[in-house]
C-alpha positions in Angstrom: 49.9 -21.4 80.8 51.4 -24.6 82.2 49.4 -27.9 82.1 49.9 -30.7 84.6 48.2 -34.1 84.5 48.3 -37.3 86.6 46.5 -40.6 85.9 46.2 -43.3 88.4 44.3 -46.5 89.0 43.1 -47.4 92.5 42.6 -51.1 92.9 39.6 -52.9 94.3 37.6 -49.9 95.4 34.3 -48.2 94.7 34.5 -44.9 92.9 32.2 -43.0 95.4 34.4 -44.2 98.3 37.6 -43.0 96.5 35.9 -39.7 95.7 34.9 -39.2 99.4 38.5 -39.8 100.5 40.2 -37.7 97.7 38.2 -34.6 98.7 39.4 -34.9 102.3 42.0 -32.1 101.7 42.7 -31.9 105.4 44.6 -35.2 105.1 47.0 -34.1 102.5 49.7 -32.6 104.8 50.1 -36.0 106.4 50.1 -37.8 103.0 52.2 -35.6 100.8 55.6 -34.1 101.9 55.2 -31.0 99.6 51.9 -30.1 101.3 52.7 -27.9 104.3 49.2 -27.1 105.3 45.5 -27.2 104.2 42.5 -25.5 105.7 39.1 -26.7 104.7 36.5 -23.9 104.9 33.6 -25.8 103.3 33.2 -29.3 101.8 30.8 -32.1 101.2 27.8 -32.5 101.6 27.7 -29.0 100.2 28.0 -28.7 96.4 30.7 -26.0 96.7 33.9 -26.4 98.7 36.4 -23.8 99.7 40.0 -24.6 100.9 43.4 -22.9 101.5 46.6 -24.6 100.5 50.3 -24.1 101.3 52.9 -26.2 99.4 56.7 -26.2 100.0 58.1 -24.5 96.9 61.7 -23.6 96.3 62.8 -21.9 99.5 59.4 -20.8 100.7 55.7 -21.6 100.5 53.3 -21.4 97.6 49.9 -20.3 98.9 46.4 -20.1 97.4 42.8 -20.4 98.2 40.4 -22.2 95.9 36.7 -22.7 95.3 35.6 -26.3 94.4 32.6 -27.5 92.6 31.9 -30.9 94.2 29.7 -33.1 92.1 29.7 -36.5 93.9 27.1 -38.0 91.5 29.3 -37.2 88.5 32.5 -38.1 90.4 34.1 -34.7 89.5 35.7 -31.8 91.3 36.4 -28.6 89.5 38.6 -26.0 91.3 39.7 -22.5 90.7 42.0 -20.2 92.7 40.2 -17.3 94.3 43.3 -15.7 95.8 46.9 -16.6 96.0 50.3 -16.8 94.4 49.3 -17.9 91.0 48.0 -15.5 88.4 45.6 -18.3 87.6 45.1 -21.9 88.7 42.2 -24.1 87.6 41.7 -27.8 87.4 39.6 -30.9 87.6 39.5 -34.3 89.3 37.6 -37.0 87.4 37.0 -40.5 88.8 35.5 -43.5 86.9 34.6 -47.0 88.0 36.5 -49.4 85.8 35.5 -52.9 86.8 36.6 -53.4 90.3 39.1 -50.5 90.1 38.8 -46.8 90.0 40.5 -44.6 87.4 41.5 -41.2 88.7 42.4 -38.3 86.4 43.8 -35.0 87.8 44.5 -32.1 85.4 45.3 -28.5 86.2 46.4 -25.3 84.4 48.4 -22.6 86.1 50.2 -19.4 85.3 52.3 -17.3 87.6 52.0 -14.3 85.4 55.7 -13.7 85.3 56.8 -14.6 81.7 60.5 -14.0 82.5 60.6 -16.7 85.2 58.2 -19.3 83.7 61.2 -21.4 82.5 62.4 -21.6 86.1 59.2 -21.6 88.2 56.8 -23.6 86.0 58.7 -26.9 85.8 59.2 -26.9 89.6 55.5 -26.1 90.3 54.4 -28.8 87.9 56.5 -31.4 89.6 55.4 -30.3 93.1 51.7 -30.4 92.2 52.0 -33.7 90.4 53.9 -35.4 93.2 51.6 -34.0 95.8 48.6 -35.6 94.0 50.5 -38.9 93.5 51.6 -39.0 97.2 48.0 -38.3 98.4 46.5 -41.0 96.2 49.1 -43.6 97.1 48.9 -42.7 100.8 45.1 -42.9 100.8 45.0 -46.1 98.8 48.2 -48.3 99.0 48.6 -50.3 95.8 47.5 -47.4 93.6 49.2 -47.5 90.2 50.5 -44.2 88.9 50.3 -44.0 85.1 52.8 -41.9 83.1 55.8 -39.8 84.0 55.7 -39.6 87.8 58.2 -41.5 89.9 57.9 -40.9 93.7 61.1 -43.0 94.3 63.0 -40.1 92.9 61.1 -37.5 95.0 62.8 -37.7 98.3 61.8 -35.3 101.1 65.4 -33.9 101.2 64.8 -32.5 97.6 61.5 -30.7 98.4 63.0 -27.3 98.2 64.6 -27.8 94.8 
């Protein structure tokens, strides 16, 4: 099982506003070059969302459909793959107001279920997922500070298939 995390701080925003924008999955293909397509089947104001995703991955597309538990009051989204290319894919978004800023934490666990290829596939998938989240946040909220080991200046669109 591979674990991926991203922490960010969105400046000068209210947490509920950031939350409402973060769950606008339909915007992600315009924001994140790795995201080929998203289809939102259900979302807020319902407490359960449902979306389909396609990410550029190696020389093809990584596809899955997920169910989301949308808890706007708690500022959390839990998601779990219901169908797709992963053997398992689960995760959580957590937002928190921090003074005038908003702390965003994204964490996910995934497994392709192919032990012999995990050394090749897992690092690429981890990078693609992390960069997609980072691009979405910085696209939605310019000035967002990415915390940790993600550097979008090294993630050029011409290297997406790597």
